[in-house]
VOBA-1610 file (N, C-alpha, C; in pm, whole numbers, padded with zeros to 5 digits, always signed):
BEGIN
Unk-06191-03360-14956Unk-06294-03360-14854Unk-06275-03214-14821Unk-06387-03132-14817Unk-06385-02993-14786Unk-06378-02958-14645Unk-06307-02877-14590Unk-06272-02836-14454Unk-06387-02766-14398Unk-06426-02794-14263Unk-06540-02736-14199Unk-06498-02584-14160Unk-06582-02484-14176Unk-06562-02353-14130Unk-06600-02326-13992Unk-06533-02235-13936Unk-06569-02206-13801Unk-06520-02304-13684Unk-06608-02287-13577Unk-06572-02378-13463Unk-06661-02498-13472Unk-06616-02612-13454Unk-06678-02737-13459Unk-06675-02794-13322Unk-06804-02818-13261Unk-06804-02885-13128Unk-06887-03011-13135Unk-06854-03099-13056Unk-06928-03227-13038Unk-07019-03222-12911Unk-06984-03113-12826Unk-07060-03113-12695Unk-07174-03051-12705Unk-07228-03002-12817Unk-07354-02930-12837Unk-07468-03019-12847Unk-07561-03007-12763Unk-07660-03112-12771Unk-07764-03074-12906Unk-07825-03184-12952Unk-07906-03158-13057Unk-08032-03051-13041Unk-08061-02995-13126Unk-08175-02890-13115Unk-08307-02961-13055Unk-08358-02900-12976Unk-08502-02952-12905Unk-08446-03028-12768Unk-08329-03049-12740Unk-08277-03141-12641Unk-08295-03054-12516Unk-08339-03103-12409Unk-08360-03018-12288Unk-08229-03033-12193Unk-08213-02920-12136Unk-08080-02923-12030Unk-08109-03004-11918Unk-08021-02998-11814Unk-08047-03059-11691Unk-08168-03006-11615Unk-08210-03098-11536Unk-08325-03023-11461Unk-08278-02912-11362Unk-08378-02844-11311Unk-08341-02726-11236Unk-08279-02784-11105Unk-08161-02731-11064Unk-08094-02777-10923Unk-08153-02696-10821Unk-08215-02746-10714Unk-08232-02698-10597Unk-08118-02680-10514Unk-08082-02540-10439Unk-07989-02529-10367Unk-07999-02635-10242Unk-07877-02664-10178Unk-07860-02738-10071Unk-07927-02666-09950Unk-07967-02746-09878Unk-08019-02676-09739Unk-07928-02596-09678Unk-07809-02628-09666Unk-07712-02553-09591Unk-07667-02413-09663Unk-07701-02414-09785Unk-07681-02284-09848Unk-07799-02187-09827Unk-07927-02233-09817Unk-08040-02170-09768Unk-08015-02121-09614Unk-07978-02207-09532Unk-07944-02168-09410Unk-07836-02060-09385Unk-07746-02071-09476Unk-07644-01950-09483Unk-07685-01817-09519Unk-07784-01821-09603Unk-07863-01704-09647Unk-07937-01643-09538Unk-08005-01727-09464Unk-08100-01680-09362Unk-08004-01623-09244Unk-07891-01694-09214Unk-07803-01621-09125Unk-07748-01503-09159Unk-07713-01497-09288Unk-07645-01361-09321Unk-07746-01252-09317Unk-07884-01282-09365Unk-07983-01165-09346Unk-07984-01122-09189Unk-08001-01240-09107Unk-08024-01209-08955Unk-07908-01131-08908Unk-07785-01157-08965Unk-07683-01081-08898Unk-07671-00929-08952Unk-07704-00920-09074Unk-07704-00792-09143Unk-07818-00697-09057Unk-07934-00750-09036Unk-08044-00665-08979Unk-08003-00641-08839Unk-07927-00747-08754Unk-07868-00710-08640Unk-07763-00601-08631Unk-07700-00603-08718Unk-07596-00515-08726Unk-07648-00376-08738Unk-07735-00341-08833Unk-07800-00229-08857Unk-07877-00172-08732Unk-07938-00271-08642Unk-08006-00222-08530Unk-07911-00178-08433Unk-07811-00249-08435Unk-07704-00212-08316Unk-07644-00069-08362Unk-07620-00051-08502Unk-07569+00088-08522Unk-07677+00194-08490Unk-07802+00166-08503Unk-07901+00251-08488Unk-07919+00285-08321Unk-07901+00182-08261Unk-07902+00209-08105Unk-07777+00295-08062Unk-07653+00268-08111Unk-07542+00345-08071Unk-07561+00481-08115Unk-07633+00518-08225Unk-07638+00652-08280Unk-07748+00720-08176Unk-07836+00643-08140Unk-07938+00715-08050Unk-07877+00743-07908Unk-07798+00657-07861Unk-07717+00683-07738Unk-07618+00797-07749Unk-07549+00810-07863Unk-07452+00916-07880Unk-07522+01055-07899Unk-07654+01040-07961Unk-07735+01163-07956Unk-07773+01207-07845Unk-07810+01116-07730Unk-07848+01143-07595Unk-07739+01202-07502Unk-07613+01157-07538Unk-07501+01200-07455Unk-07462+01344-07509Unk-07499+01398-07616Unk-07455+01524-07640Unk-07536+01639-07576Unk-07490+01777-07599Unk-07576+01864-07522Unk-07692+01898-07568Unk-07783+01965-07486Unk-07921+01984-07521Unk-07919+02096-07642Unk-08001+02085-07739Unk-08000+02180-07831Unk-08075+02314-07798Unk-08003+02415-07819Unk-08051+02549-07783Unk-08114+02629-07908Unk-08204+02705-07889Unk-08267+02777-08011Unk-08168+02869-08043Unk-08138+02904-08164Unk-08052+03014-08200Unk-08083+03157-08153Unk-07994+03224-08119Unk-08003+03357-08087Unk-07943+03469-08188Unk-07971+03579-08158Unk-07894+03673-08234Unk-07756+03689-08225Unk-07681+03687-08297Unk-07536+03704-08260Unk-07473+03827-08304Unk-07366+03872-08240Unk-07316+04000-08278Unk-07244+03987-08400Unk-07249+04092-08469Unk-07196+04106-08617Unk-07046+04117-08587Unk-06969+04062-08673Unk-06821+04085-08673Unk-06772+04201-08761Unk-06652+04193-08807Unk-06610+04305-08911Unk-06695+04289-09024Unk-06723+04403-09091Unk-06786+04405-09202Unk-06920+04452-09192Unk-06963+04486-09068Unk-07088+04550-09059Unk-07229+04452-09060Unk-07319+04526-09082Unk-07455+04450-09092Unk-07474+04367-09207Unk-07517+04232-09176Unk-07556+04140-09305Unk-07697+04112-09295Unk-07758+04099-09413Unk-07891+04060-09419Unk-07915+03907-09460
//
């Protein structure tokens, strides 16, 4: 009897056989996705508010003025 070459598997479905039907995610998984997105948006909004508050706490921006030249003379 000749030996089979390569890997022989009995778990391979015959050609043309369809796989299992598409599985819909459970409703709990969808809710977790929505909660994750909402929390992510809320964190970015909070960081933006903190950045705006820190910006308001700083000194007012002044227009730049002519500065005296240091050692080395005139620079262009």
